[in-house]
FIVEX-312301 format. One record per residue: x negated, y negated, z of N, C-alpha, C in turn. Coordinates in steps of 0.1 Angstrom, whole numbers. Each point is the difference from the previous one (the first is absolute). Example, Ala and Ser with C-alpha at 12.3 -4.5 7.8 and 13.67 -1.06 7.14 Angstrom:
    nc1    nc2    nc3   cac1   cac2   cac3    cc1    cc2    cc3
   -132     57     78      9    -12      0     -9    -12      0
      4    -11     -7     -9    -11      0      8    -11      8
end
This chain:
    nc1    nc2    nc3   cac1   cac2   cac3    cc1    cc2    cc3
    109    -39   -617     11     -5      8      8    -10     -8
     -7     -8     -8      7    -10     -9      9      6    -10
     -5     12     -6      8      7    -10     13      6      6
     -2      4     13     12      5      7     10    -11      2
     -4    -11      4      9    -12      2      6     -4    -13
     -7     -1    -11      5     -3    -13     10     10     -4
     -3     13      1      9     10     -4     13     -1      8
     -1     -2     13     13     -2      9      8    -12     -4
     -7    -11     -4      7    -12     -5      7      3    -13
     -6      7     -9      7      4    -12     12      9      2
     -2      9      9     11      9      4     12     -8      6
     -4    -10      9     10     -8      6      8     -8    -11
     -7     -5    -10      6     -8    -10     10      9     -8
     -5     12     -3      9      9     -8     12      4      8
     -1      3     13     11      3      8     10    -12      1
     -6    -11      2      8    -12      1      8     -3    -13
     -6      3    -12      6     -2    -13     12     10     -1
     -3     13      4     10     10     -1     12     -3      9
     -3     -5     12     11     -4      9      8    -11     -5
     -6    -10     -6      7    -12     -6      9      5    -11
     -5      9     -9      8      5    -11     13      8      6
     -3      8     10     12      8      5     10    -10      7
     -5     -9      8     10     -9      6      7     -9    -10
     -7     -5    -10      6     -8    -11     11      8     -7
     -3     13     -3     10      8     -7     12      4      8
     -3      2     13     11      3      9      9    -12      2
     -5    -12      1      8    -11      1      8     -2    -13
     -5      3    -11      7     -2    -13     11     11     -1
     -2     11      7     10     11     -1     12     -1      9
     -1    -10      9     11     -3      9     13     -2     -8
     11      5      5     13     -3     -7      4    -15      1
      8     -4    -10      4    -14      1     -8     -9     -9
      6    -11     -3     -7    -10     -8     -7    -10      9
    -13     -2     -3     -7    -10      9      5    -14     -1
      6     -3    -11      6    -13     -2     11     -3     10
      8     11      3     11     -2     10     -6     -3     14
    -12      4      3     -6     -3     13     -5    -14     -1
     -4     -5    -11     -5    -13     -2     10    -11      1
     12      3     -5     11    -10      0      9      1     12
      7    -10      3     10      0     11     13      5     -6
     10      3      9     12      6     -5      8    -10     -9
     -1    -13      3      7    -10     -8     -6      0    -14
    -13      1     -1     -7      0    -13      4     13     -8
      1     11      7      3     13     -7     14     -1     -7
      9     -7      7     14     -1     -5      1     -9    -12
     -9    -10     -1      0    -10    -10    -10      1    -11
     -9      9      1    -11      1    -10      4      8    -12
     -5     -4    -11      2      6    -13    -11     10     -3
      3     10     -9    -11      9     -4    -12     -7     -6
      2    -11     -7    -11     -7     -6     -9     -6     11
      6     -5     11     -7     -6     11     -8     11      8
      6     12      1     -7     11      6    -12      4     -8
      1      0    -14    -11      3     -8    -11    -10      1
      4    -13      1    -10    -11      2     -7      2     13
      7      3     11     -7      2     13     -9     12     -1
      4     11     -6     -9     12     -2    -12     -4     -7
      1     -8    -11    -11     -5     -7     -9     -9      8
      5     -9      8     -8     -8      9     -8      8     10
      7     10      5     -7      8     11     -9     11     -7
      1      2    -13     -8     10     -6      5     14      1
     13      2      4      6     13      2      3      7    -14
      1     -8    -10      4      5    -13    -11      7     -8
    -12     -1      5    -12      5     -6     -2     15      3
     -8      7     -7     -3     14      3     -7      1     14
      2     12      7     -5      2     13    -15     -2      1
     -7      5     -9    -15     -1      0     -4    -14      0
      7     -9     -8     -4    -14     -1      4     -7     13
     12      4      6      4     -6     13    -10      4     10
     -5     12      1     -9      5     10    -13     -8     -1
     -6     -1    -12    -13     -7     -1      1    -15      2
     12     -6     -3      2    -14      3      1     -2     15
      8      9      7      1      0     14    -14      1      7
     -8     10     -5    -13      3      6     -9    -12     -2
      1     -6    -11     -9    -12     -2      4    -11      9
     13     -2      2      4    -11     10     -4      4     14
      1     12      4     -4      4     13    -15     -2      2
     -8      4    -10    -14     -2      2     -4    -14      0
      8     -9     -5     -3    -15      1      6     -6     13
      7      9      8      6     -5     13     14     -5     -2
      6      1    -12     14     -4     -2      9     12      2
      7      0     12      9     11      3     14     -2     -5
      2    -11     -7     14     -3     -5      8     -8     10
     13     -1     -4      9     -7      9     10      9      7
      4     -3     12      9      8      8     14     -1     -6
      7     11     -1     13      0     -6      9     -7     10
     -2      1     13      9     -5     10     -3    -15      2
    -12     -4      2     -3    -14      4     -4     -9    -12
     -1      6    -12     -3     -7    -12    -13     -9      1
    -10      5      7    -12     -7      2    -11     11     -2
    -13     -4     -1    -11     10     -2     -1      9     12
     -2     13     -2     -1     10     10    -12     -3      9
    -10     -6     -5    -12     -3      8      4     -9     11
     10     -9     -2      4     -9     11      7      8     11
      8     10     -3      6      9     10    -11      7      8
    -10      5     -8    -10      8      7     -8     -9      9
     -3    -13     -4     -8     -9      8      8     -3     13
     13     -1      0      8     -3     11      0     12     10
      1     12     -5      1     12      8    -13      7      4
    -10     -3     -7    -13      6      3     -6     -2     14
      0    -13      5     -5     -2     13      7      8     11
     13      1     -1      8      8     10     -4     15     -1
     -1      5    -13     -4     14     -2    -14      3      6
     -9     -9     -3    -14      2      5      0     -1     16
      8     -9      5      1      0     15      6     13      6
     11      5     -6      5     13      5    -10     11     -2
     -6      0    -12    -10     11     -2    -12     -1     10
     -4    -12      3    -11     -1     10      4      4     13
     12     -4      4      5      5     13      2     15      1
      5      6    -11      1     15      0    -14      6      1
    -10     -6     -7    -13      6      1     -6     -1     14
      2    -12      6     -5     -2     14      6     10      9
     14      1     -1      7     10      9     -5     14     -2
     -2      4    -13     -4     13     -3    -14      3      6
     -9    -10      0    -13      2      6      1      1     15
      8     -9      6      1      0     15      6     12      5
     10      6     -7      7     12      4     -7     13     -5
     -5     -1    -13     -5     12     -6    -13      5      5
     -9     -9      2    -14      4      5      1      6     14
      6     -6      9      1      7     14      7     13     -1
     11      1     -8      7     13      0     -9     10     -7
     -8     -4    -10     -9      9     -7    -11      5      9
     -5     -9      9    -10      4      9      6     10     10
     12     -3      5      7     10      9      1     13     -6
      5      1    -12      2     13     -6    -13      7     -3
    -11     -7     -2    -13      6     -2     -6      5     13
      2     -7     11     -5      4     13      9     12      5
     13     -1     -2      9     11      6      4     10    -11
     -9      3     -8      2      9    -12      6     13      5
     11      4     -7      6     13      3     10      0     12
      2    -11      7      9     -1     11     14     -4     -5
     10      0      9     13     -5     -3      0    -14     -4
     -8     -8      6     -1    -15     -4     -5     -2    -14
    -10      8     -4     -5      0    -14     12      4    -10
      7     10      3     11      4     -8     11    -10     -1
      3     -6     11     11    -10      1     -5    -13     -8
    -12     -5      2     -4    -12     -7     -2      3    -15
     -5     11     -4     -1      4    -14     13      1     -6
     10      6      6     14      1     -5      6    -14     -2
     -2     -8     11      6    -14     -1     -7     -8    -12
    -13      2     -1     -7     -7    -11      5      5    -14
      2     13     -1      5      5    -13     14     -5     -2
      8      0     10     14     -5     -1      0    -15     -4
     -9     -8      6     -1    -14     -4     -4     -2    -14
     -8      8     -5     -5     -1    -14     11      4    -10
      8     10      3      9      6     -9     14     -6      1
      4     -6     11     14     -5      1      2    -12     -9
     11      0     -7      3    -11     -9      1    -13      8
     -6    -11     -5     -1    -12      8     14     -6      2
      9      1     -9     13     -6      2      7      8     11
     -2     13      1      7      7     11     -6     -3     13
    -13     -2      1     -7     -4     12      5    -13      4
      2    -10     -9      5    -13      3     14      1      6
      9      8     -6     13      2      6      0      5     14
     -9     11      2     -1      5     13     -5    -10     10
    -11     -7     -3     -5    -11      9     10    -10      3
      8     -5    -10     11     -9      3     10      5      9
      4     13     -2     10      6      9     -5      1     14
    -13      6      2     -4      2     14     -5    -13      6
     -7     -9     -7     -5    -12      7     11    -10      1
      9     -1    -10     11    -10      1     12      4      7
      5     12     -3     13      5      5     -2      6     14
     -9     10      1     -1      7     13     -8     -8     10
    -11     -6     -3     -8     -7     10      3    -15      0
      8     -5     -9      3    -15      0    -12     -9      0
    -10      4     -8    -12     -8     -1      0    -10    -12
     10      2     -9      1     -8    -11     13     -9      1
      0    -12     -6     12     -8      1     12      6     -8
end
């Protein structure tokens, strides 16, 4: 059993490494200059090419991709996620501010899924092969496959506009 767990952990590390390489390369392949995102419009109008080169050197963008990747990976493994381009502060601060709300929403979604899902699963198991089973199974499949942004728009429309339940 322990060899199975060790093998799975090694597989997880390899998959995680491959995913980080792919994401890192995809971000680097995005069109545009990352320096332009880092600077404000006023700065872009007034900055010289020497200053752009200095900023690229400070951010490490002027180095080869492989060096940038391993430098980034080393920082991530130490818990340093870098600075936010928008807020100019460590990303970990933004995560710390937003994580409690995210955990709260996730916990509520988990509780609602248990409260709704288990009774509906029992109903479909007891009424197997009936129209109720087909209806609940179809609704369950629809709920899993519908894009969340589209479901949000529909809920806002029906709950807020049609039923006047939202302000």
